[in-house]
Phi, psi and omega in degrees: 000135181307319182295346177269354183268101190295329182292324177293327175293320179293320180294332179277358175101008181282136177267115182259145182298330174229126180290145172293159182216136168210181183226138172294140185062026185297333171267104184190191191295344179287346182260127182294330175295327175297308183303323178295317182290321175301320179295320178298322181293325179105314176206172190293314186292328175297321180293314181298326191256013178248099189307317185291319181287323177294325175296316184296319179284335172296324187274340182307310185285341175290313180299314187286316191246342182072035177301161185277346180218150168245135176251127179321133174275112176199201182214144180297338183274001176292329180291312175298329174298314178297336181272000176109359177289144168287135180224132175210166183235130178263118182306127180085350186240327173110201189280149172227142180229152166292146193267151174244107184233002182194182187295322183291326177293319179295321183292339177280352177284158179280171173272162188304315182303339183283350189290336189289335179298315181288320185275001179311314180297334177292317184292327178291325173298316179300319181296318173300314180299326181300332182269338192256336183289150170300153186294339183269358189264125177280139179259123183247133172257172180199165171211160170281147175291157188296322178302305185297323177293322178297324180299322178291317184293328183279317180278334187085000183187176173285146179226159185293329185234007183059028185303317178300319180294316178297322178296316182293317182301325184273327187264334177219073184298331182297313180290323179293317179295323180293324179295311182299320175301316176297315177291328176295312179297319182291323180294324174302311181293320181294308180299319180300315182293319175303317180297314178298337182273350176128001173296134183265336180220146165239143176237143179253111184268112172249077190294336182250020182298333179299342181276350177271125182242157177051231185292334177297326177294317179297317186283322192246348171248308184289312186293319174299318179300316179298314179304313181292313182295319182300316180297316179297315182297325179297322182277323189220075186300337182272353186269118178287151180235128172261134174247143181229081171283072191306134179063032177286339176062230181304331182289348170301326184295128174079357186294320180299314182297316185292328187253345186083008177295146180274343183203145175245120175278139188245133169287176184266013174278349176247146180279152177302320180299313179297316184292326178299321185280324191254334188244319184292338177302338177267358181145201185294143176236156177229140179134196352212055181290141176294127181306332180299339178294337181285345177264315188269334176059214173073193183294333178296321176296317180295313183297313178300319180295318179296320179299320179290321178299313182297316184300322184266005191295340186264009179215175178292133189208138168246121181286132178201178173278165173276353168198187188288151176294142186265157181300337180273009182291153179259117178311327179293328174292323173301312177302317182296319175303307181299320182295323179295312181298318184275337185254352182092000000 
């Protein structure tokens, strides 16, 4: 029943006495059971594309911790792969892609309707999860925002400053804008298909939004989010959308109203007190404990968790980290965080 799902209640604007809690990257390398399943899969992409195993790692943190939501196990770079980019992962270094640096590269990519053939296993994972999750647990789907995905496609890997993407958008705006349009359309179709497969909430991760300044933020972070959310709301009016323009700073203010997002996720570079005053006034917020506390634990973790809960206590709030949990985190600290949030 919807009324038992606390995250859906918070996303609808309800102020709850205890905020629901989940963590970005909660299914991941800090858990020994994840590492065992990853080894069974053989490699990261095989894990993403094997529905039984992807569902298993999605469920692992729910079984261990009882989070209020499960987030689909996948990767934001599956969309460029579905569009025809080569994708592989280098152990210890992360993803690599074939690059898009000009009109010819763009022309080699597929059209949007073709993505579902590659992404079919992701939808199957969601269908499995709808039958396996506890009735009170919300199922979250997700995608990378166009700007963030474009930065990887242009550079062929993650970069410290997203320099190659900034260079292309300034020197060849026609190619860059065409890539952004393609990714925006693909993201709409991908998230819509996730919803049809069972996702009850979707989240848009713009991990590198903070590197966009001034008008560029409005054009390449805010506007695509608005386009995607507007299209999803037209097709699936009852499905909430969480937007995460990480490190947006002052641009967090008004982001929900400008894009139609039901919730804005906050990184830990802004204080909860500031966000309560400036962002939460427009609706639900999610966040924003520093992930480092999952490594160090102790009284500092307890105190900071309590401070965040208190700061956001007058409005709708989903407790989460300010970014994804790191592989060196201690599962005992995750339990301590949950106990603190739920127990005061």
